[in-house]
ZALOLO-756671 format. One line per 2 residues: number of its first residue (from 1); their letters; for each residue x, y, z of N, C-alpha, C, O. Coordinates in steps of 0.2 Angstrom, whole numbers, plus 5000, padded with zeros to 4 digits. Example, Ala and Ser with C-alpha at 12.3 -4.5 7.8 and 13.67 -1.06 7.14 Angstrom:
2
1> as> 5066,4972,5039,5062,4978,5039,5066,4984,5039,5071,4983,5042  5064,4989,5035,5068,4995,5036,5064,5000,5039,5067,5006,5040 .
***
This chain:
101
1> xx> 4954,5015,5016,4949,5010,5017,4943,5014,5014,4942,5020,5015  4938,5010,5011,4932,5013,5009,4926,5010,5012,4925,5004,5013 .
3> xx> 4921,5015,5015,4915,5012,5018,4909,5014,5013,4909,5019,5010  4905,5009,5012,4899,5010,5008,4893,5008,5012,4893,5003,5015 .
5> xx> 4889,5013,5012,4882,5013,5016,4877,5012,5011,4876,5016,5006  4873,5006,5011,4868,5004,5007,4861,5004,5011,4861,5001,5016 .
7> xx> 4856,5008,5009,4850,5008,5012,4844,5007,5007,4845,5009,5001  4839,5004,5009,4833,5003,5005,4827,5002,5009,4827,4999,5015 .
9> xx> 4821,5004,5007,4815,5003,5010,4813,4995,5010,4815,4992,5005  4810,4993,5015,4808,4986,5016,4800,4986,5017,4798,4991,5020 .
11> xx> 4797,4981,5015,4790,4980,5017,4788,4980,5024,4792,4977,5028  4783,4984,5026,4781,4984,5033,4778,4977,5035,4777,4976,5041 .
13> xx> 4777,4972,5030,4775,4966,5031,4780,4961,5034,4779,4956,5037  4787,4963,5032,4793,4959,5034,4794,4960,5041,4795,4966,5044 .
15> xx> 4795,4955,5045,4796,4955,5052,4804,4954,5053,4807,4951,5049  4806,4955,5059,4814,4955,5060,4816,4948,5060,4822,4947,5057 .
17> xx> 4813,4943,5061,4815,4936,5061,4816,4934,5054,4821,4931,5052  4811,4936,5049,4811,4934,5042,4817,4938,5039,4821,4935,5035 .
19> xx> 4818,4944,5041,4823,4948,5038,4830,4945,5040,4834,4945,5036  4831,4943,5046,4837,4940,5048,4838,4934,5044,4844,4932,5042 .
21> xx> 4833,4930,5043,4834,4924,5039,4836,4926,5032,4841,4922,5029  4833,4931,5029,4836,4933,5022,4843,4935,5022,4847,4934,5018 .
23> xx> 4845,4939,5028,4852,4941,5028,4857,4934,5029,4862,4934,5025  4855,4930,5033,4859,4924,5034,4859,4920,5027,4864,4917,5026 .
25> xx> 4854,4920,5023,4854,4916,5017,4859,4919,5012,4862,4916,5008  4860,4926,5012,4864,4929,5008,4871,4930,5010,4876,4931,5007 .
27> xx> 4872,4930,5017,4879,4931,5020,4885,4927,5016,4890,4930,5015  4884,4921,5015,4889,4917,5011,4892,4920,5005,4897,4919,5003 .
29> xx> 4887,4924,5002,4889,4927,4995,4895,4932,4996,4899,4933,4991  4896,4935,5002,4901,4940,5003,4907,4938,5005,4912,4941,5006 .
31> xx> 4908,4931,5007,4914,4928,5009,4920,4929,5004,4926,4929,5006  4918,4929,4997,4923,4929,4992,4923,4936,4988,4926,4936,4983 .
33> xx> 4920,4941,4991,4919,4947,4988,4926,4951,4988,4929,4952,4993  4929,4952,4982,4936,4955,4981,4936,4961,4985,4933,4966,4984 .
35> xx> 4941,4961,4990,4943,4967,4994,4938,4969,4999,4939,4974,5003  4933,4965,5000,4928,4966,5006,4931,4964,5012,4934,4958,5013 .
37> xx> 4932,4969,5017,4935,4968,5024,4929,4965,5029,4930,4961,5033  4924,4969,5028,4918,4967,5033,4912,4970,5030,4912,4975,5027 .
39> xx> 4906,4966,5032,4900,4969,5030,4895,4968,5036,4895,4963,5040  4892,4973,5038,4887,4973,5043,4880,4974,5040,4879,4979,5037 .
41> xx> 4875,4970,5041,4868,4970,5039,4865,4975,5044,4867,4975,5050  4861,4980,5042,4858,4984,5046,4850,4984,5045,4848,4983,5039 .
43> xx> 4846,4986,5050,4839,4986,5049,4836,4991,5054,4838,4992,5060  4831,4995,5052,4827,4999,5057,4820,4997,5055,4816,4999,5051 .
45> xx> 4817,4992,5059,4811,4989,5058,4805,4994,5059,4800,4994,5055  4806,4999,5063,4801,5004,5064,4800,5009,5058,4794,5011,5057 .
47> xx> 4805,5010,5055,4805,5015,5049,4805,5011,5043,4805,5014,5037  4805,5004,5043,4805,5000,5037,4810,5001,5032,4809,5002,5026 .
49> xx> 4817,5002,5035,4823,5002,5031,4828,4997,5033,4828,4995,5039  4832,4995,5028,4837,4990,5030,4843,4992,5025,4843,4997,5021 .
51> xx> 4848,4987,5025,4854,4988,5021,4860,4985,5024,4859,4980,5027  4865,4988,5022,4872,4986,5024,4877,4991,5024,4877,4996,5021 .
53> xx> 4882,4990,5029,4888,4994,5029,4894,4990,5027,4895,4985,5031  4897,4992,5022,4903,4988,5019,4909,4991,5020,4910,4998,5019 .
55> xx> 4915,4988,5022,4921,4991,5022,4925,4987,5016,4926,4981,5017  4928,4991,5012,4932,4988,5006,4939,4991,5007,4940,4996,5010 .
57> xx> 4944,4987,5004,4951,4990,5004,4952,4995,4999,4956,5000,5000  4948,4995,4993,4949,5001,4988,4943,5003,4985,4938,4999,4985 .
59> xx> 4943,5009,4983,4937,5012,4979,4935,5007,4973,4929,5006,4971  4940,5005,4970,4939,5001,4964,4936,4995,4965,4931,4993,4962 .
61> xx> 4938,4991,4971,4934,4985,4973,4927,4986,4975,4923,4983,4973  4926,4992,4978,4919,4994,4981,4915,4995,4975,4909,4993,4974 .
63> xx> 4917,4999,4970,4913,5001,4964,4912,4995,4960,4906,4994,4957  4917,4990,4959,4916,4984,4955,4911,4980,4958,4907,4976,4955 .
65> xx> 4910,4979,4965,4906,4975,4968,4898,4978,4967,4894,4974,4965  4898,4984,4967,4891,4987,4966,4890,4989,4959,4889,4995,4957 .
67> xx> 4890,4984,4955,4889,4986,4947,4882,4985,4946,4878,4984,4951  4880,4986,4940,4873,4987,4938,4869,4980,4940,4863,4980,4942 .
69> xx> 4873,4975,4939,4869,4968,4940,4868,4967,4948,4863,4965,4950  4873,4970,4952,4871,4969,4959,4866,4974,4961,4862,4972,4966 .
71> xx> 4866,4980,4959,4860,4985,4960,4853,4982,4958,4849,4983,4962  4853,4979,4952,4847,4976,4950,4845,4970,4955,4839,4969,4957 .
73> xx> 4850,4966,4957,4848,4960,4962,4845,4963,4968,4841,4960,4971  4849,4968,4971,4846,4971,4977,4839,4974,4976,4834,4973,4980 .
75> xx> 4838,4977,4971,4831,4980,4969,4826,4975,4969,4820,4976,4971  4828,4969,4965,4823,4964,4965,4821,4960,4971,4816,4958,4973 .
77> xx> 4827,4960,4975,4826,4956,4982,4822,4960,4987,4818,4958,4991  4824,4967,4987,4821,4971,4992,4817,4977,4989,4811,4977,4989 .
79> xx> 4821,4982,4987,4819,4988,4983,4825,4992,4981,4831,4990,4982  4824,4997,4977,4830,5001,4974,4834,5004,4980,4831,5007,4984 .
81> xx> 4840,5002,4980,4845,5005,4985,4848,5012,4984,4848,5014,4978  4849,5015,4990,4853,5021,4990,4860,5019,4992,4861,5016,4997 .
83> xx> 4865,5020,4988,4872,5018,4989,4876,5024,4989,4877,5028,4985  4880,5025,4995,4885,5030,4996,4892,5027,4998,4892,5023,5001 .
85> xx> 4897,5030,4994,4904,5028,4995,4907,5034,4999,4907,5040,4998  4911,5032,5004,4915,5036,5008,4922,5034,5009,4924,5028,5009 .
87> xx> 4927,5039,5009,4934,5037,5011,4934,5037,5019,4930,5041,5022  4937,5032,5021,4938,5031,5029,4946,5032,5030,4949,5027,5031 .
89> xx> 4948,5038,5031,4955,5038,5032,4958,5036,5039,4964,5035,5040  4954,5035,5044,4956,5033,5051,4950,5028,5053,4944,5030,5053 .
91> xx> 4953,5022,5056,4948,5018,5059,4950,5016,5066,4956,5015,5067  4946,5016,5071,4947,5014,5078,4945,5006,5078,4939,5005,5077 .
93> xx> 4949,5002,5080,4947,4995,5080,4948,4993,5088,4954,4991,5090  4943,4993,5092,4944,4991,5099,4945,4984,5100,4947,4982,5105 .
95> xx> 4943,4980,5095,4944,4973,5096,4952,4971,5096,4954,4968,5100  4955,4974,5091,4962,4973,5090,4966,4978,5094,4972,4977,5095 .
97> xx> 4963,4983,5097,4966,4988,5101,4971,4993,5097,4976,4994,5099  4968,4994,5091,4972,4998,5086,4968,5004,5083,4962,5004,5083 .
99> xx> 4972,5009,5081,4970,5015,5077,4974,5014,5071,4980,5014,5070  4970,5013,5065,4973,5012,5059,4971,5018,5054,4966,5020,5053 .
101> x> 4977,5020,5051,4976,5025,5046,4980,5024,5039,4980,5028,5035 .
***
């Protein structure tokens, strides 16, 4: 599994309710993302940072999702993102009661 952490600065003028609406507006876009297992939207309103944590099935699918067009879209919607890719060799799923490797 691949975990991608995306963070970017957000305007100090943006409040939590408006940010949540922006997230809800874009959430359906991720339903058909090839190889995407889960996406969590994240926000730190005090530090004016936001982003997402994505779990993909393969590095290829993760990198294909974050192509130049996607990075430009994020930059235009919020600001230039910092994108980090990680291998995740073990996952603890407490909902399913499983340890997956």
